[in-house]
N, C-alpha and C positions, 0 to 999 in steps of 0.2 A: 897339539899340546898335550902331554901325558895327562890322564886322569889323576886328580889329586885328592887327598884326605880333608876332612874339615879341619882338623887340629892346626896344621900348618898355616892355612889362611887366616883362621881367626887370630891366632896368638899374634900374627904380624899386625893385623888390623887393631887388636887391642892395644898394642904398645904405640901406634902411630896415629891416634885419633881420627880413626874413620871406621865404618863397618861394611862387611861384605854382604851385598844383598842376596837374600834367599827367595827365589820365587817358586810357587807350586805349579807344576805342569798338570795337566789333564789330558792332552793330546799330543801327537807328534808335531802338529803345526804350532801349537803355542810354545812347545819346547824349542822349536827351531827359532821362532820370533825371540824369545828370551835370550838365547845365545847370540843372536845377531845383534841385539842391542849392547850387550856386554862387550862384543867384539868392536863395536863402533866405538864405545867409550872406553876400550882398553881397561875394562875393569874385570876382576876375578868374579866368579858367580856361582852360586849354589843352586842346583835344581833339586826341587823337592817332589816326592811322590807322597801325598797325603793318603789316609785311608780310603777316601772316595775315588782316588786316582788308582790305588792298587785294586780295588774293587772293580773298576772299570778296565784297565789295562792287564792286570795280573804283575806279579813279582817280577817275572822274567822278562816280559815286553817292557816294562817301565825301566828296568836296569838296562836292558839292551838299547833302548832309545836314548837315554840319558848319557850311557857310557860310549855309545858310538859318536855322538854330537861332541862329547869331550874329546875324543881322539883326533876329531877333526876341526877342533876350534883353535883359535890363535891366543886364547886366554885361558887360564887355569879354571877348570870347572869340577864341582864336586857332585856326586850323586848321592842324594841323602834321603833316607826314609823318615817321614814325619809323622809324630803323633802315634807311635806304635805302641799299644797296650798289650799286645799278645807276643809272649816271648817266642813262641813257635815261628810267628811271621818275621821277627827280628833276625832269627837264625837262618831262614830261608833267603832274606834279603842279603846278608852277608855272603851266603853261598852264591847267591846270584850275581855279586859282583858291587852291590853297592859299597862306596867307600865311608859312608857315614850313616849312623842310625840315631834317631832318637826314641829312647824309652821314655813313655809318659805314664809315671805312676803317681800322678797328681790327684787322682781320686782314691788312693789309697792311703793307710795310716803312714806317718813318717817312717816307722820302722819297717814296714812292707816295702815302701817305695825305695829305701836304702838297700835292703836286702835284695830286691830284684835287680836294682842298678848296678850292684856290685857284681851280680852274676854276668850281666850283659857286657860290663867293662872287661871282665875276665876273659870271656869268650871273644869279644872284639878284638882285645890285644892280640890275640893269637891269630887273627885273621888280617891284622893291620888296619883295622877299621876304627874310625873316631866314633865317639859316643857323646851325645847330648841327653841330659835329663831335665826334668822341671821340678822345681819346689815351689809351693804355693799353687795357685791353679788360675789360669787365664780363663775368664768367663766367656760365655757365648751370648751375644747381644741378642740373638733371636729368642733366647730362653728366659730373658728378663731377670738374670743373676744379678746380685748385689755385689759389685767389684770389690767394695771396701771390706766385705768379709773373707776374701780370698787373697788378699795381698800378701806377698812373700815377706815373712820375718826375717829380718837380717841374721840374727843369730841361728835361726834354723838354716838358712842359705849356708852359712859358714860351717856349720856341723855337718851338713848334707855333703858339701864338697869335700871336707876333710875325710869323711868316711868312704866316699865313692871315688874320688879323684876322676871325674869326668872331665872331658875336653871343652865342654861349654855348658853353661848352666842357664836354661830359661827360667825367667822369674816373672811374677805377676805384679805390675807397678800401675796398672790403671787401664790397660787397654782390654779389648775383647774381640774374640773371632768373629767374622762376618759382618763387621760393621760396615753400613753403606755410605755413611757420612763421616766426616773427618771432625769428629766431636769427642774423640778420647781425650780425657784429662790425666795426663801423666803425673804421677806424684814424685816429683823430682827430688822431693826430701829423703823418700824412702829409697830412692836409686842411689843417692849419695851415701846414704847409711850402709847400704848393701856393699857398694863398691869400696868402701873404706876398709871393710873386714873380709872380703872375700876376693881373693887373687886368681881369678879365672875370668875368661871371656864370657860376658853375660849375652843372652839371646832375649830380643824381644818379639813376642807373638802378637798378632792381631794388629799390625801397624797400618793397615789400610784404613784404620780410622783415626790416625793421628795426624794432626795439622804439619804441614810442611815444615814450618819453623821449629817445631818441637822434634820432629824426626831428625832434622840436621843437628840440633842440640844434643839429643841422647845418642847420636852414633859417635860422639865425642866424649862419652862418659863410661866408658869400659864395656861397651856393647860391640861384641865383635862380629854379631850376626843380627840381621834385621829380616824377619819373615813377612813377605808380601804375597797375598793370594787373592783376596776377594775382588781387589780393584782391577786386577788383570781380567778375571772372569767377567766383570762388568763391563769394561771397555771392549772386549772381545764380542761379547754378545749384542752390545749396542751397535757395534760397526756391522755386525752381519745384518741387523735389522735395517740399518741405513742403506746398506748394499742392495738388499732384496727389495726395499721401497723403491729406490732410484733405477733398479734393473730388473722388473718383474719377470722378464723373460729369461734370466740366468738360470740355466740348468746343469751347471758344471760345479759340482760340490768343491772340487780342487781348487778351482779359480775363487770361488767364494771365500773358502777358508784362507786361501794364501792372502787374498786382498784384505780380508778381516785383520789377519795377524799383524798388519803394518800398526795398527792402534796399539797392540800388544808391546810391539818394539819401541815405541815412542813413549809409552809409560815406563818401560823398563829403564830407558835413557833417562827420563825424568827423575825416577827414585834414586838411579845411581848418582846422579848429580847431586842430590840433597844428602846423599850418605857419604858424600866425598870420596867415593871409591874410584872415580874416574882416574885413568892413568897409573892404577896400581897393580895392573898385571904384569 
């Protein structure tokens, strides 16, 4: 199936009470496992390369992995650059073939964030690339940030979207990156306030820490894209440990990674079911 852009997938999800799952990749093997899970569930899927993945793989290799898998997949696949703060990296990603980019100006002032995002949108339109941006700031659990201090203000979200016209808008509503337990407390009142005045597909970051029932609930509240990363890394590494413990004689890394990736596929299928995206391909 042809590689697709973010906009067409999240717009459809936004209007039909489901969310498209967006999974972080770090290796070829976990990328394959993610697409396999999406195919088995007949769900569209977004493959994301985070800054750590770009550092590990490089922009061209990351794009090649995701785009090649997309071309051979039976479901729609987006190749997405996640949390890019460097405009030069974003431009290189567009040139390399990414179909979607996220410019993260959440650490900047509102005015700087708007200015830079508008520039990214202008260039992306010329490339036919979708753009996600963030207003408010999703915390990092390992850094002990106080989430209440960085929640997205509804009026700021409205003004930001009106000025930038991004295709998807990431908002901070109570989650945090790198959470190891499902203990996030989503501020559903804040979600409703944003949804009422901002007509754009929203994006939830840090969803590995969201309880299953809340993930299903929020996928029907205007969130067209839900980011999932930490939990996949966790189950992948846990499975590797389990395999090596049970098979200490194993010396073939290809077999090890292939067998461990089964856990990734299983988790992908579970998250797809929660987001109601199964059968939407």
